[in-house]
C-alpha positions as CSV (number, residue, x, y, z in Angstrom):
1,M,-93.7,-132.5,96.0
2,S,-90.9,-133.6,93.6
3,N,-91.9,-131.3,90.7
4,Q,-89.5,-128.3,90.2
5,P,-90.8,-124.9,91.4
6,T,-92.4,-122.7,88.7
7,R,-92.9,-119.0,88.6
8,S,-96.7,-118.4,88.8
9,H,-97.0,-114.9,90.4
10,I,-95.4,-111.4,90.0
11,Y,-94.8,-109.6,93.3
12,Q,-94.8,-105.8,92.8
13,N,-95.6,-103.1,95.4
14,H,-94.0,-100.3,97.3
15,H,-91.0,-102.5,98.4
16,L,-90.9,-105.4,96.0
17,D,-90.4,-106.0,92.3
18,S,-89.9,-109.6,91.6
19,T,-89.4,-108.9,87.8
20,R,-85.9,-107.6,88.7
21,W,-84.8,-111.2,88.8
22,N,-85.3,-111.3,85.0
23,W,-81.9,-109.6,84.6
24,F,-80.0,-111.7,87.1
25,E,-77.2,-114.0,85.7
26,P,-76.8,-117.0,88.0
27,R,-73.6,-118.8,88.8
28,D,-73.4,-122.5,89.5
29,D,-72.6,-122.0,93.2
30,D,-75.0,-119.1,94.1
31,I,-76.7,-119.1,97.5
32,I,-80.2,-117.5,97.7
33,I,-81.3,-116.4,101.2
34,A,-85.0,-116.2,101.2
35,T,-87.2,-114.9,104.0
36,S,-90.5,-113.0,104.3
37,Y,-89.1,-110.3,106.7
38,K,-88.1,-110.1,110.4
39,A,-87.6,-113.9,110.4
40,G,-83.9,-114.2,110.5
41,T,-82.6,-112.6,107.3
42,T,-79.7,-110.8,108.7
43,L,-78.8,-113.7,111.0
44,M,-78.7,-116.1,108.0
45,Q,-76.6,-113.6,106.0
46,T,-74.2,-113.4,109.0
47,I,-74.0,-117.2,109.2
48,V,-73.4,-117.7,105.5
49,G,-70.9,-114.9,105.4
50,N,-68.9,-116.3,108.3
51,L,-69.0,-119.8,106.9
52,L,-67.6,-118.5,103.6
53,F,-65.0,-116.2,105.3
54,P,-64.2,-118.2,108.5
55,T,-61.3,-115.9,109.4
56,G,-63.8,-113.1,109.9
57,E,-62.4,-111.0,107.1
58,L,-65.6,-110.3,105.3
59,P,-65.3,-107.9,102.4
60,G,-68.0,-105.7,103.6
61,P,-71.4,-105.5,105.5
62,A,-74.2,-107.9,104.5
63,S,-76.1,-105.1,102.7
64,V,-73.2,-104.8,100.3
65,I,-72.0,-108.5,100.0
66,S,-75.5,-109.9,100.1
67,P,-77.8,-107.3,98.4
68,W,-81.5,-107.4,98.4
69,L,-82.1,-107.9,94.6
70,D,-85.9,-107.3,94.5
71,F,-85.9,-104.1,96.6
72,R,-87.2,-101.3,94.3
73,P,-85.4,-98.4,95.9
74,F,-81.9,-99.8,95.1
75,P,-81.1,-99.1,91.4
76,L,-81.1,-102.5,89.7
77,E,-77.9,-101.7,87.7
78,M,-76.1,-101.0,91.0
79,V,-77.2,-104.3,92.6
80,L,-76.4,-106.3,89.5
81,G,-73.0,-104.6,89.2
82,Q,-72.2,-105.4,92.8
83,L,-73.0,-109.0,92.2
84,E,-71.2,-109.3,88.9
85,A,-68.0,-107.8,90.5
86,Q,-67.9,-110.4,93.2
87,K,-65.2,-113.0,92.8
88,H,-66.2,-115.0,95.9
89,R,-69.2,-117.3,96.2
90,R,-72.3,-115.1,96.2
91,Y,-75.2,-115.1,98.6
92,I,-78.2,-113.0,97.5
93,K,-81.0,-111.8,99.7
94,T,-84.6,-112.0,98.5
95,H,-88.0,-111.3,100.0
96,T,-89.9,-112.7,97.0
97,P,-91.7,-116.1,97.6
98,L,-90.5,-119.1,95.6
99,D,-93.5,-118.9,93.3
100,G,-92.3,-115.5,92.2
101,L,-88.6,-116.4,91.7
102,P,-86.9,-118.0,88.8
103,Y,-85.8,-121.5,89.8
104,Y,-82.1,-122.3,89.3
105,P,-81.4,-126.0,89.8
106,Q,-77.7,-125.3,90.4
107,A,-78.3,-122.7,93.1
108,K,-78.8,-123.4,96.8
109,Y,-82.0,-121.9,98.4
110,L,-82.1,-121.2,102.1
111,C,-85.6,-120.2,103.4
112,V,-85.7,-118.9,107.0
113,S,-89.0,-118.5,108.8
114,R,-90.3,-117.8,112.3
115,D,-93.4,-117.9,114.5
116,P,-95.8,-115.3,112.9
117,R,-96.5,-113.7,116.3
118,D,-92.8,-113.1,116.9
119,V,-92.4,-111.7,113.3
120,F,-95.2,-109.3,114.1
121,M,-93.5,-107.9,117.2
122,S,-90.3,-107.4,115.3
123,L,-92.2,-105.8,112.5
124,L,-93.7,-103.2,114.8
125,N,-90.2,-101.9,115.7
126,H,-89.1,-102.1,112.0
127,W,-92.1,-100.3,110.5
128,G,-92.3,-97.9,113.5
129,S,-88.7,-96.8,113.0
130,H,-88.9,-95.7,109.4
131,T,-87.7,-92.2,108.5
132,D,-89.6,-89.6,106.4
133,E,-86.8,-90.2,103.8
134,F,-87.7,-93.8,103.5
135,Y,-91.4,-93.2,103.0
136,A,-90.5,-90.7,100.3
137,T,-88.2,-93.1,98.6
138,A,-90.5,-96.1,98.7
139,N,-93.5,-94.2,97.5
140,G,-91.8,-91.7,95.2
141,I,-89.5,-93.8,93.0
142,P,-91.2,-94.2,89.6
143,G,-92.6,-97.7,88.7
144,R,-94.4,-98.4,92.0
145,V,-97.3,-100.8,91.4
146,G,-100.4,-100.3,93.6
147,D,-101.0,-98.0,96.6
148,E,-98.4,-96.1,98.6
149,F,-96.7,-97.7,101.6
150,P,-98.8,-96.4,104.5
151,R,-97.3,-94.6,107.5
152,F,-97.0,-96.4,110.8
153,G,-100.1,-95.6,112.8
154,G,-99.1,-96.8,116.2
155,D,-102.3,-98.6,117.1
156,V,-101.0,-102.1,117.8
157,K,-104.4,-103.7,117.8
158,Q,-105.4,-102.2,114.5
159,I,-102.0,-103.0,112.9
160,W,-102.4,-106.6,114.1
161,R,-105.9,-106.9,112.7
162,D,-104.8,-105.6,109.3
163,W,-101.6,-107.7,109.2
164,I,-103.3,-111.0,110.2
165,T,-106.6,-110.6,108.2
166,R,-105.7,-108.4,105.2
167,S,-103.3,-109.2,102.3
168,W,-101.6,-107.0,99.8
169,F,-101.6,-109.8,97.2
170,D,-105.0,-111.5,96.9
171,W,-103.6,-115.0,96.6
172,E,-101.9,-114.8,100.1
173,V,-103.0,-115.1,103.7
174,G,-102.5,-111.9,105.7
175,G,-99.5,-109.6,105.6
176,Y,-100.9,-106.1,105.0
177,P,-99.2,-103.7,104.2
178,Y,-96.2,-105.8,103.2
179,W,-96.7,-109.3,101.8
180,S,-97.7,-112.5,103.6
181,H,-95.4,-114.0,106.2
182,L,-97.8,-116.9,106.6
183,S,-97.8,-117.8,102.9
184,Y,-94.2,-117.0,102.2
185,A,-92.4,-120.1,103.5
186,L,-95.3,-122.3,102.2
187,T,-93.9,-121.7,98.7
188,F,-90.7,-123.3,99.8
189,W,-92.3,-125.9,102.0
190,N,-94.2,-127.3,99.0
191,H,-90.7,-128.0,97.5
192,R,-88.9,-129.0,100.6
193,H,-87.8,-132.3,99.1
194,Q,-85.8,-130.6,96.4
195,A,-82.1,-131.2,97.0
196,N,-81.4,-127.5,96.7
197,V,-84.1,-126.2,99.0
198,K,-83.5,-126.0,102.7
199,L,-85.9,-124.6,105.3
200,V,-84.5,-123.2,108.6
201,H,-86.5,-121.9,111.5
202,F,-85.5,-119.0,113.8
203,N,-86.4,-121.0,116.9
204,D,-83.9,-123.7,116.0
205,L,-81.2,-121.1,115.3
206,L,-81.8,-119.7,118.8
207,S,-81.8,-123.0,120.6
208,D,-78.9,-124.7,118.8
209,L,-76.9,-122.3,116.7
210,D,-73.9,-124.6,116.6
211,G,-75.9,-127.6,115.4
212,Q,-77.9,-125.6,112.8
213,M,-74.7,-124.0,111.5
214,H,-73.2,-127.5,111.0
215,D,-76.3,-128.5,109.0
216,I,-76.1,-125.3,106.9
217,A,-72.4,-125.7,106.2
218,A,-73.0,-129.3,105.1
219,Y,-75.9,-128.3,102.9
220,L,-73.9,-125.5,101.3
221,E,-70.8,-127.9,101.0
222,I,-68.6,-125.5,102.9
223,E,-65.8,-126.9,105.0
224,V,-64.6,-124.8,108.0
225,P,-61.3,-125.8,109.7
226,D,-62.1,-127.3,113.1
227,E,-59.8,-124.8,114.9
228,M,-61.9,-121.9,113.5
229,W,-65.4,-123.3,114.2
230,A,-65.9,-121.9,117.7
231,D,-65.0,-118.4,116.6
232,V,-67.2,-118.6,113.5
233,V,-70.2,-119.6,115.6
234,K,-69.5,-116.9,118.2
235,R,-69.5,-114.2,115.5
236,C,-73.0,-115.3,114.5
237,T,-74.5,-114.9,118.0
238,F,-76.9,-112.0,118.6
239,A,-74.6,-110.7,121.4
240,E,-71.7,-110.4,119.0
241,V,-73.7,-108.8,116.2
242,K,-75.3,-106.3,118.6
243,K,-71.8,-105.0,119.6
244,D,-71.5,-103.3,116.2
245,P,-74.5,-103.8,114.0
246,S,-73.1,-101.5,111.3
247,K,-70.6,-104.1,110.5
248,V,-73.5,-106.4,109.5
249,V,-76.0,-104.0,107.9
250,G,-73.7,-101.0,107.0
251,E,-73.9,-97.3,107.9
252,N,-76.2,-96.2,105.1
253,I,-79.2,-97.9,106.7
254,A,-79.7,-94.7,108.8
255,F,-81.5,-93.2,105.8
256,A,-84.3,-95.7,106.4
257,F,-84.4,-96.2,110.2
258,K,-84.3,-93.7,113.0
259,G,-81.4,-95.0,115.2
260,G,-79.8,-96.6,112.2
261,A,-78.3,-100.1,112.5
262,N,-79.2,-100.3,116.2
263,S,-82.9,-100.0,115.4
264,F,-82.6,-102.5,112.6
265,I,-80.8,-105.1,114.8
266,H,-83.3,-104.8,117.6
267,K,-84.0,-107.6,120.1
268,G,-83.6,-111.0,118.4
269,T,-85.9,-112.6,121.0
270,N,-89.1,-114.6,120.9
271,G,-92.3,-114.4,123.0
272,R,-92.6,-110.7,123.2
273,W,-96.2,-111.0,121.9
274,V,-97.3,-112.5,125.2
275,G,-99.3,-109.8,127.0
276,V,-99.5,-107.7,123.9
277,L,-101.8,-109.9,121.8
278,D,-105.1,-110.6,123.7
279,D,-107.6,-113.5,123.3
280,E,-109.4,-111.7,120.5
281,D,-106.1,-111.1,118.6
282,L,-105.1,-114.7,119.1
283,A,-108.5,-115.9,117.8
284,L,-107.7,-114.1,114.5
285,Y,-104.3,-115.7,114.5
286,D,-105.8,-119.2,114.9
287,E,-108.3,-118.4,112.1
288,A,-105.5,-117.4,109.7
289,M,-103.3,-120.4,110.6
290,S,-106.2,-122.7,110.0
291,K,-106.1,-121.7,106.3
292,L,-102.6,-123.3,106.0
293,P,-101.7,-127.0,105.7
294,P,-101.5,-128.4,109.2
295,G,-98.0,-129.8,109.0
296,Y,-96.7,-126.5,107.6
297,A,-98.6,-124.4,110.2
298,D,-97.1,-126.5,113.0
299,W,-93.6,-126.0,111.6
300,L,-94.1,-122.3,111.0
301,Q,-95.1,-121.7,114.6
302,N,-92.7,-124.1,116.4
303,G,-89.8,-125.0,114.1
304,H,-87.8,-128.2,114.7
305,S,-86.4,-129.9,111.6
306,A,-88.3,-133.1,112.6
307,G,-91.4,-131.5,111.2
308,L,-89.9,-131.3,107.7
309,S,-90.6,-134.9,106.7
């Protein structure tokens, strides 16, 4: 598709409020990092941050430098104030699909996605680690649209069935009780030929971080001195991030997750669904994937930039 993206949906629930973008003032060189969840958000924030600050002297953790604009619990005035005060090139995190975002032709969009089965396994840890304080915050802040964010029940089979067959927003495929991972990247896929839209897959970041980072740097028009490149890539590896996750996500994340940053930055691996999801579960997966365009479904599961033609 060559037509520019348009905003056709509003995403509002216990976590999201896409209308918060109405007050955002874009700059010509803004970078928007867009993911559904558990698909490589923090990794991409780490990559972009280290490309922009190749010496490693980042002015703060990703949660501060690259705030999540559409997250209801963070006061909008605070987030906009953080971004307005930044003198460096900004990179903003969003979990709103492209059909719920304003489209800025001058900005660069980076959509990161991942095999849905791997996302689900990561989501189990994420949802299962939430604190009482987080539930109270997500559900108690005025302005929530729709039902409360439900407590993690612990029944993996039931959670999978809900996540793969039920949706929070009726125009999406699966995703309950969040929003759809399967539908999310499709909103970017449909505009993948736009010069300022780039799709990146978690599998490719794992298999060739160096090559993928070269592609991302070129897309963002960032030049890193050759002598710094190896260190920049090393700082973006999971092993390095896991040494001190708080440097990436900040200390305040403990209010939302038992175990704090160490729970949030968990495994970073693929294939943990093998032996967890049985044939019945995988049949539901196949049924959900069949609702997606075949080329997109193949890319969503497997990655590889060759599938982006």
